C-alpha positions as CSV (number, residue, x, y, z in Angstrom):
1,X,55.4,-26.2,12.6
2,X,53.7,-29.4,14.0
3,X,52.6,-32.8,12.9
4,X,53.6,-34.0,9.4
5,X,55.4,-30.7,8.6
6,X,57.7,-31.0,11.6
7,X,58.5,-34.7,10.8
8,X,59.2,-33.9,7.2
9,X,61.5,-31.0,8.2
10,X,63.3,-33.2,10.6
11,X,63.6,-36.0,7.9
12,X,64.9,-33.6,5.3
13,X,67.5,-32.2,7.7
14,X,68.6,-35.7,8.8
15,X,69.0,-36.7,5.1
16,X,70.9,-33.6,4.1
17,X,73.2,-33.6,7.2
18,X,74.4,-37.0,6.2
19,X,74.4,-36.7,2.3
20,X,76.2,-33.3,2.1
21,X,79.2,-34.0,4.3
22,X,79.6,-37.5,2.6
23,X,80.6,-35.8,-0.6
24,X,84.4,-36.0,-0.8
25,X,84.8,-32.3,-1.8
26,X,82.7,-31.0,1.1
27,X,84.2,-33.5,3.6
28,X,87.8,-32.6,2.6
29,X,86.9,-28.8,2.9
30,X,85.4,-29.2,6.3
31,X,88.3,-31.3,7.7
32,X,90.8,-28.9,6.2
33,X,89.1,-25.9,7.7
34,X,88.2,-27.3,11.0
35,X,90.8,-30.0,11.6
36,X,89.9,-33.7,11.8
37,X,89.2,-33.9,15.5
38,X,87.0,-30.7,15.5
39,X,85.1,-31.9,12.4
40,X,84.3,-35.4,13.8
41,X,83.2,-34.0,17.2
42,X,81.0,-31.4,15.6
43,X,79.6,-33.9,13.1
44,X,78.7,-36.4,15.9
45,X,77.0,-33.8,18.1
46,X,75.0,-32.4,15.2
47,X,74.1,-35.9,14.0
48,X,72.9,-36.9,17.5
49,X,70.9,-33.6,17.8
50,X,69.1,-34.1,14.5
51,X,68.5,-37.8,15.2
52,X,66.9,-36.9,18.5
53,X,64.8,-34.2,16.7
54,X,63.7,-36.8,14.1
55,X,62.7,-39.5,16.8
56,X,60.6,-36.9,18.7
57,X,59.0,-35.6,15.4
58,X,58.1,-39.1,14.4
59,X,56.5,-39.8,17.8
60,X,54.5,-36.6,17.5
61,X,53.3,-37.2,13.9
62,X,49.6,-38.1,13.3
63,X,49.1,-41.8,13.7
64,X,48.5,-43.6,10.5
65,X,48.4,-47.4,10.9
66,X,50.5,-49.3,8.5
67,X,51.3,-52.5,10.6
68,X,48.7,-53.6,13.0
69,X,49.8,-53.3,16.6
70,X,49.8,-57.0,17.3
71,X,51.0,-58.0,20.8
72,X,53.5,-60.5,19.4
73,X,55.4,-57.6,17.6
74,X,56.1,-56.0,21.0
75,X,58.3,-59.0,21.7
76,X,60.4,-58.6,18.7
77,X,62.7,-55.9,20.0
78,X,63.1,-57.6,23.3
79,X,64.3,-60.8,21.5
80,X,66.4,-59.0,18.9
81,X,68.1,-56.3,20.8
82,X,70.5,-58.8,22.6
83,X,71.7,-59.8,19.2
84,X,72.0,-56.1,18.2
85,X,74.2,-55.4,21.4
86,X,76.3,-58.5,20.8
87,X,76.9,-57.5,17.1
88,X,77.9,-54.0,18.0
89,X,80.2,-55.0,20.9
90,X,81.9,-57.7,18.8
91,X,82.2,-55.3,16.0
92,X,83.9,-52.7,18.1
93,X,86.2,-55.3,19.7
94,X,88.3,-56.1,16.7
95,X,90.3,-54.4,13.9
96,X,88.1,-54.1,10.8
97,X,89.8,-53.3,7.5
98,X,86.4,-53.4,5.6
99,X,84.1,-51.0,7.5
100,X,83.9,-48.6,10.3
101,X,83.7,-49.2,14.1
102,X,86.5,-51.7,14.6
103,X,88.6,-50.4,17.7
104,X,90.5,-53.5,18.6
105,X,94.3,-53.4,18.9
106,X,95.2,-56.9,17.6
107,X,96.0,-56.9,13.8
108,X,93.3,-58.3,11.5
109,X,93.9,-62.0,10.7
110,X,92.2,-63.1,7.4
111,X,92.4,-66.7,8.5
112,X,90.6,-66.0,11.8
113,X,88.3,-63.0,11.0
114,X,86.1,-63.4,14.1
115,X,82.7,-61.7,13.7
116,X,83.7,-60.6,10.2
117,X,83.2,-64.2,9.1
118,X,79.5,-63.6,9.8
119,X,79.4,-59.9,8.5
120,X,82.0,-57.4,7.4
121,X,79.8,-54.8,8.7
122,X,78.7,-55.7,12.3
123,X,77.8,-52.1,13.3
124,X,75.7,-51.6,10.2
125,X,74.1,-55.1,10.7
126,X,73.3,-54.2,14.2
127,X,71.7,-50.9,13.0
128,X,69.6,-52.8,10.4
129,X,68.3,-55.4,12.9
130,X,67.5,-52.6,15.5
131,X,65.6,-50.8,12.8
132,X,63.6,-53.8,11.5
133,X,62.7,-54.9,15.0
134,X,61.4,-51.4,16.0
135,X,59.6,-51.0,12.8
136,X,57.4,-54.1,13.6
137,X,56.8,-52.8,17.1
138,X,55.9,-49.3,15.9
139,X,53.9,-49.7,12.9
140,X,52.6,-46.1,12.3
141,X,53.4,-44.5,9.1
142,X,56.0,-42.1,10.6
143,X,57.8,-44.9,12.3
144,X,57.7,-47.2,9.3
145,X,59.4,-44.3,7.4
146,X,61.8,-43.7,10.1
147,X,63.0,-47.1,10.8
148,X,62.7,-48.2,7.2
149,X,65.1,-45.4,6.4
150,X,67.6,-46.7,9.0
151,X,67.4,-50.2,7.7
152,X,67.8,-49.1,4.1
153,X,70.7,-46.9,4.9
154,X,72.4,-49.9,6.7
155,X,71.8,-52.3,3.8
156,X,72.9,-49.7,1.2
157,X,76.0,-48.8,3.3
158,X,77.2,-52.3,3.4
159,X,77.1,-52.5,-0.4
160,X,78.7,-49.1,-1.0
161,X,81.4,-49.6,1.5
162,X,82.3,-53.1,0.1
163,X,82.6,-51.5,-3.4
164,X,84.7,-48.6,-2.2
165,X,87.0,-51.0,0.0
166,X,87.4,-53.5,-2.9
167,X,88.4,-50.6,-5.2
168,X,90.9,-49.2,-2.7
169,X,92.4,-52.5,-1.7
170,X,92.8,-53.8,-5.3
171,X,94.2,-57.4,-5.4
172,X,94.5,-57.4,-1.6
173,X,90.7,-57.5,-1.4
174,X,90.5,-61.2,-2.5
175,X,93.2,-62.3,0.1
176,X,91.7,-60.3,3.0
177,X,88.0,-60.9,2.4
178,X,88.0,-64.6,1.5
179,X,86.8,-65.8,4.8
180,X,84.4,-62.9,5.4
181,X,80.8,-62.2,4.2
182,X,78.8,-59.1,3.7
183,X,76.0,-60.5,5.7
184,X,75.4,-64.3,6.4
185,X,74.3,-66.9,9.1
186,X,77.8,-68.3,9.3
187,X,79.2,-68.5,12.9
188,X,82.1,-66.3,13.9
189,X,85.6,-67.7,13.5
190,X,86.5,-67.8,16.3
191,X,83.7,-66.8,18.5
192,X,84.1,-63.5,20.4
193,X,85.7,-63.5,23.8
194,X,83.6,-63.9,27.0
195,X,84.0,-60.3,27.9
196,X,82.2,-59.3,24.6
197,X,79.2,-61.5,25.7
198,X,79.2,-60.1,29.2
199,X,79.5,-56.5,27.9
200,X,76.7,-57.0,25.3
201,X,74.4,-58.4,28.1
202,X,75.2,-55.5,30.4
203,X,74.5,-53.0,27.5
204,X,71.2,-54.8,26.9
205,X,70.2,-54.4,30.5
206,X,71.1,-50.8,30.6
207,X,69.1,-50.0,27.5
208,X,66.2,-51.9,28.7
209,X,66.3,-50.0,32.0
210,X,66.7,-46.5,30.5
211,X,64.1,-47.0,27.6
212,X,61.0,-45.8,29.4
213,X,62.8,-42.7,30.9
214,X,64.7,-41.6,27.7
215,X,62.1,-42.7,25.1
216,X,59.0,-42.3,27.1
217,X,57.6,-45.7,26.4
218,X,58.2,-49.0,28.3
219,X,59.8,-51.7,26.0
220,X,58.1,-54.4,28.0
221,X,54.9,-56.0,26.3
């Protein structure tokens, strides 16, 4: 199987591998059978393998131009990826009662929500920006489908997670979320610590350095 057939097979596998385990009954059965740690470890490895397959399949699909390869679009990921890294690191650095990713130790303070004042879903916001930036820079049909799917998943995930969290928190939702936003241009309150900025900058430099060897294409215009 080659070309579009391989891409469609990888796309279908990617969708099914995320949709089926997301069903509460299936997820509960898998965790009960495998144990929580084994489930998340297996799911993470499978997800990364399927994602790698999908990216390779998209790169090898027949080229069908959707967005013209304008030189200016090659600059978009270079300018957007520092923001992506910053959002991701800032999101991981704090406790987040609204979405996944928050690994911070300090309890969440609704009066000083930090990056959550900008978005309750910094990891998903980073994923959406990453996808949209790369969609413009890789305007073939297969890449538009690939990155459009990621951006759509991120946007839909924000709405679904907000709905589920509001239902689970009940009246506490209003108190905890009053100084946060699903996605906005509001500045964080307070701004992340200096180490977040430095880590984000270092992460961006590493990604820039490894892009050509891992992806097979230089990110520089």
